C-alpha positions in Angstrom: 53.1 -36.1 -103.2 54.8 -33.3 -101.1 57.0 -32.2 -104.0 57.2 -32.4 -107.7 60.4 -32.9 -109.8 60.1 -31.0 -113.1 59.9 -33.3 -116.0 59.4 -36.4 -113.9 56.3 -37.6 -115.7 58.0 -37.4 -119.1 60.7 -39.7 -117.7 58.1 -41.9 -116.2 56.2 -42.3 -119.5 59.5 -43.0 -121.4 60.6 -45.7 -119.0 57.3 -47.4 -119.2 57.4 -47.2 -123.0 60.8 -48.8 -123.2 59.7 -51.5 -120.7 56.4 -52.5 -122.3 56.4 -51.7 -126.0 59.2 -54.2 -126.9 57.8 -57.0 -124.7 54.0 -56.7 -125.1 53.9 -55.0 -128.6 55.0 -58.1 -130.6 52.5 -60.3 -128.7 49.6 -57.9 -129.5 50.7 -57.9 -133.2 50.8 -61.7 -133.2 47.4 -62.2 -131.4 45.3 -59.3 -132.7 47.1 -58.2 -135.9 47.7 -54.7 -134.7 51.1 -53.6 -136.2 53.9 -52.1 -134.2 53.8 -48.8 -136.1 50.1 -48.6 -135.2 50.7 -49.3 -131.6 53.6 -46.7 -131.5 51.3 -44.1 -133.0 48.5 -44.9 -130.5 51.0 -44.6 -127.6 52.1 -41.2 -128.7 48.4 -40.0 -129.0 47.3 -41.4 -125.7 50.4 -39.9 -124.0 50.0 -36.4 -125.4 46.2 -36.2 -125.4 45.3 -38.2 -122.3 48.4 -38.4 -120.2 48.4 -42.2 -120.3 51.5 -44.4 -120.7 52.4 -47.8 -122.3 51.5 -49.8 -119.1 47.9 -48.7 -119.0 47.7 -48.8 -122.8 48.3 -52.5 -122.7 46.5 -53.2 -119.5 43.3 -51.5 -120.7 43.7 -53.0 -124.2 43.6 -49.5 -125.9 44.9 -51.1 -129.1 41.2 -52.2 -129.6 39.4 -49.5 -131.5 36.3 -49.5 -129.2 38.4 -49.1 -126.1 40.6 -46.4 -127.6 37.5 -44.4 -128.4 36.7 -44.2 -124.7 40.3 -43.4 -123.6 39.3 -40.1 -121.9 37.2 -42.0 -119.4 40.1 -44.0 -117.8 41.7 -43.2 -114.5 45.1 -44.4 -113.3 47.0 -44.9 -110.1 49.2 -42.0 -111.2 46.6 -39.2 -110.6 44.5 -41.0 -108.0 47.1 -42.2 -105.5 49.4 -39.2 -106.3 47.0 -36.8 -104.5 43.5 -36.8 -106.0 42.1 -39.3 -103.6 43.3 -37.2 -100.6 42.1 -33.8 -101.9 38.7 -35.2 -102.7 38.4 -36.8 -99.3 39.4 -33.6 -97.6 36.3 -31.9 -99.0 34.0 -34.5 -97.1 32.9 -33.1 -93.8 34.3 -34.3 -90.5 34.4 -33.0 -86.9 37.3 -34.9 -85.4 40.2 -36.9 -86.7 39.3 -38.7 -89.9 38.6 -42.4 -89.6 41.8 -44.4 -90.3 40.7 -47.4 -92.3 44.2 -48.7 -92.3 44.0 -49.2 -88.5 42.5 -52.8 -88.5 41.8 -52.7 -84.8 39.9 -49.4 -85.2 37.9 -50.8 -88.1 37.1 -53.8 -86.0 35.7 -51.5 -83.3 33.5 -49.8 -85.9 32.2 -53.1 -87.0 31.3 -54.1 -83.5 29.6 -50.8 -82.8 27.5 -51.0 -86.0 26.7 -54.7 -86.0 28.8 -55.3 -89.2 29.9 -59.0 -89.5 33.7 -59.2 -89.3 36.4 -61.7 -88.4 36.7 -62.2 -84.6 39.8 -61.0 -82.7 41.5 -63.6 -80.5 44.5 -61.6 -79.3 45.6 -58.0 -79.6 49.4 -57.7 -79.1 51.6 -54.6 -78.9 55.0 -54.0 -77.5 55.3 -57.6 -76.2 52.0 -57.3 -74.2 49.1 -59.6 -75.2 45.4 -58.7 -74.7 43.6 -62.0 -74.7 40.0 -61.9 -76.1 39.4 -65.6 -76.0 39.9 -68.7 -73.9 43.0 -70.8 -74.4 40.9 -73.6 -76.1 39.8 -71.0 -78.7 43.4 -70.8 -80.0 43.5 -74.4 -80.8 42.7 -73.9 -84.5 44.3 -72.5 -87.6 45.3 -68.9 -87.0 45.9 -65.8 -89.0 48.4 -63.2 -87.6 48.6 -59.8 -89.2 49.9 -56.3 -88.4 47.4 -53.9 -87.0 48.5 -51.5 -89.8 49.8 -52.8 -93.1 49.2 -52.8 -96.9 48.4 -55.9 -98.9 49.7 -59.2 -97.4 52.9 -57.8 -95.9 53.7 -59.1 -92.4 51.1 -61.8 -92.2 51.6 -65.2 -90.7 49.4 -68.3 -91.3 49.6 -71.1 -88.7 48.0 -74.5 -89.3 46.9 -76.4 -86.1 47.6 -80.1 -86.4 48.0 -82.7 -83.6 48.4 -80.1 -80.9 51.0 -78.1 -82.8 51.0 -74.9 -84.8 52.8 -75.4 -88.2 54.4 -72.3 -89.5 54.8 -71.4 -93.2 58.5 -72.3 -92.9 57.6 -75.8 -91.6 58.5 -75.1 -87.9 56.2 -76.7 -85.3 55.2 -74.7 -82.2 53.5 -75.7 -79.0 51.2 -73.2 -77.2 54.2 -71.6 -75.4 56.0 -71.3 -78.7 52.9 -69.7 -80.3 52.8 -67.1 -77.5 56.5 -66.4 -77.8 56.1 -65.9 -81.6 53.2 -63.4 -81.1 55.1 -61.6 -78.4 58.2 -61.3 -80.6 56.3 -60.1 -83.6 54.4 -57.5 -81.5 57.6 -55.9 -80.4 58.3 -55.0 -84.0 54.7 -53.8 -84.8 51.3 -54.2 -83.1 49.7 -57.5 -84.2 46.2 -59.0 -84.4 45.5 -62.7 -84.1 42.3 -64.1 -85.7 40.9 -67.4 -86.7 41.8 -68.5 -90.2 38.6 -68.3 -92.2 37.9 -71.0 -94.8 36.2 -70.3 -98.1 32.5 -70.9 -98.6 32.0 -74.4 -100.2 30.7 -72.7 -103.4 34.0 -70.8 -103.8 36.5 -73.4 -102.4 37.4 -74.8 -105.8 38.8 -71.4 -106.9 41.6 -71.4 -104.3 43.9 -73.8 -102.4 45.1 -71.9 -99.2 44.1 -68.3 -99.8 40.8 -66.8 -98.8 38.8 -65.5 -101.8 38.0 -61.9 -101.4 35.5 -59.5 -102.9 36.7 -56.0 -103.5 33.5 -53.8 -103.4 33.8 -50.1 -104.3 31.5 -47.6 -102.7 31.3 -43.9 -103.2 29.2 -41.2 -101.6 26.5 -39.5 -103.8 25.6 -35.9 -103.6 23.3 -36.6 -100.6 26.2 -38.3 -98.7 24.8 -41.8 -99.1 27.1 -44.6 -100.2 26.5 -46.2 -103.6 28.1 -49.5 -104.8 29.8 -48.9 -108.1 32.1 -52.0 -108.7 32.7 -55.5 -107.4 35.6 -57.8 -108.2 36.0 -61.4 -107.0 39.8 -62.0 -106.7 42.4 -64.5 -105.7 45.8 -63.3 -104.4 48.0 -66.0 -105.9 51.0 -64.8 -103.8 49.2 -66.3 -100.8 49.1 -69.7 -102.6 52.6 -71.0 -101.7 52.4 -74.0 -104.1 51.2 -72.1 -107.1 53.7 -71.0 -109.9 52.5 -67.4 -110.1 52.1 -64.4 -107.7 49.6 -62.4 -109.8 46.2 -61.4 -108.7 43.4 -63.1 -110.6 40.1 -61.3 -110.7 36.6 -61.3 -112.3 34.1 -58.4 -112.4 30.9 -59.3 -110.6 27.5 -58.1 -111.8 26.1 -55.8 -109.1 22.5 -57.1 -109.5 22.9 -60.9 -109.9 26.3 -61.6 -108.2 27.5 -63.4 -111.3 31.3 -63.2 -112.1 32.5 -62.4 -115.6 35.6 -63.5 -117.4 38.8 -64.0 -115.3 42.0 -62.1 -115.9 45.2 -61.1 -114.2 46.8 -57.9 -113.0 50.4 -58.5 -114.3 51.9 -58.2 -117.8 51.9 -62.0 -118.3 48.1 -61.9 -118.2 47.3 -58.7 -120.0 46.2 -60.5 -123.2 44.3 -63.3 -121.5 40.7 -63.8 -120.5 39.4 -67.1 -119.3 36.0 -68.7 -118.4 37.9 -71.1 -116.0 40.5 -70.6 -113.3 43.9 -71.1 -115.0 45.3 -73.2 -112.1 42.4 -75.0 -110.4 40.5 -75.2 -113.7 37.2 -74.5 -111.8 34.5 -72.8 -113.8 34.2 -69.1 -113.1 31.8 -67.9 -115.8 28.3 -69.1 -115.1 28.5 -69.4 -111.3 26.8 -67.1 -108.7 28.7 -65.7 -105.8 27.1 -67.1 -102.6 25.6 -64.6 -100.1 25.7 -61.8 -102.7 23.1 -59.7 -100.9 25.2 -60.0 -97.7 28.2 -58.6 -99.6 26.1 -55.6 -100.7 24.7 -55.0 -97.2 28.0 -55.1 -95.5 29.7 -52.7 -97.9 26.9 -50.1 -97.6 26.7 -50.5 -93.8 30.5 -50.1 -93.5 30.6 -46.9 -95.6 27.5 -45.5 -93.8 29.6 -45.9 -90.6 32.6 -44.1 -92.3 30.9 -41.3 -94.1 33.9 -39.0 -93.7 35.5 -41.0 -96.6 34.4 -40.3 -100.2 35.4 -43.6 -101.8 36.4 -46.9 -100.2 37.4 -50.3 -101.5 36.0 -52.9 -99.0 37.5 -56.3 -98.9 34.8 -58.8 -97.9 35.0 -62.6 -97.8 32.4 -65.3 -97.4 33.0 -68.3 -95.2 30.9 -71.3 -94.4 28.8 -69.1 -92.0 28.3 -66.2 -94.3 30.0 -63.0 -95.5 32.2 -60.8 -93.3 34.2 -57.6 -93.6 38.0 -58.0 -93.7 39.1 -54.4 -94.1 38.6 -51.1 -95.9 41.0 -49.4 -98.3 41.1 -45.6 -98.4 42.9 -45.4 -101.7 41.8 -48.5 -103.7 43.6 -49.5 -106.9 41.7 -48.3 -110.1 43.9 -50.0 -112.7 42.9 -53.6 -112.2 39.3 -52.5 -111.3 38.9 -51.0 -114.8 40.7 -53.9 -116.5 38.6 -56.6 -114.9 35.4 -54.7 -115.8 36.6 -54.0 -119.3 35.2 -50.5 -118.8 36.6 -47.1 -118.1 35.7 -45.6 -114.7 34.1 -42.6 -116.6 31.7 -45.0 -118.3 30.9 -46.9 -115.1 28.5 -46.0 -112.2 31.5 -44.3 -110.5 31.8 -41.8 -113.4 28.9 -39.5 -112.5 29.7 -39.5 -108.8 33.3 -38.6 -109.3 32.4 -36.0 -112.0 30.2 -34.2 -109.5 32.9 -34.1 -106.9 35.5 -32.9 -109.4 33.2 -30.1 -110.5 32.7 -29.1 -106.9 36.5 -29.2 -106.5 37.0 -26.7 -109.3 34.3 -24.5 -107.8 36.1 -24.6 -104.4 39.4 -23.7 -106.1 37.8 -20.8 -107.9 36.1 -19.4 -104.8 39.0 -20.0 -102.3 37.0 -22.5 -100.2 39.1 -25.6 -100.9 39.5 -27.7 -97.7 42.9 -29.0 -96.5 43.8 -32.0 -94.3 43.4 -30.0 -91.1 40.1 -28.2 -91.9 37.1 -29.2 -89.8 33.3 -28.7 -90.4 31.7 -28.2 -87.0 28.3 -28.7 -88.5 29.0 -32.2 -89.7 28.1 -35.4 -88.0 30.7 -37.0 -85.8 32.2 -40.1 -87.4 34.7 -41.3 -84.8 
């Protein structure tokens, strides 16, 4: 951040201890036979020696001896999103303004320029003005409306087209004029994009009801500046499933060679002790299936990062519909907590470990030699990536 409050991390660790130890500790004791005193001792050790707190202790299952032995290899949101992502990215060369992956319209242009499959744009709306990129008949379908810049699922609208009407999530029915009025109104609050609602590939359809299954693919630049795929997680955002009784994210690590998902787990405390071969709500089999179009997922992630080589590490959200895989968006600061949990492996022990270690070593060298780059530094010898 831009400022640091003295002692804030101690308070942060204490609050998380008081939150999770009384609630998760007894469950771990009952399920795995690890006593509360043992857990308390572990929490003190990982806090003092590794800077970890109770939340990640339970999320990463560090009460297991084999996991606790690898504690030093885990990363958390605390250090990554609190500045380390940014300072590492600043060391990657650029010549103009760094590519803003959060700008979904800008990312769509990059996809078009580089032949990367992505979801078509039907309307671009800003300040009440609509830029149509389709014919009127092309709008007569299920639609997905999202802000041009946003995080997660905030601000999205899903409209179902039925009998000539658009059915909103609140049950309201709109005709064509009502649709245009809605888009116009929303765009006065924030720039909006209108896209067709993509259906899941038939081989994944039994894992979801309304939501689009996504693949989070992590890529990181190697020492030669080439992107490398380090992780992949097939996930279901339950908060987009309006009829489901939970809003957690369910995810399964995917083998990078075969495209086979592993055991399914969740990102919230209610699921921190649970692993399943089947989907807990649809009851569809997860373990043993193969993700369709897996080679397309890999190709899209590598092509997208090749087009955005002024970013060190990116989390790409890719989906596969009936017609194949397509890029949804790129995330400059992807979450590392659920990534490590779903893979049951510390980042330091994963393919990402050596790549980050090399960059951190270079970071220390730059600090020692006074050559550390800041957000406004430019490398005129680098390739233009805008």
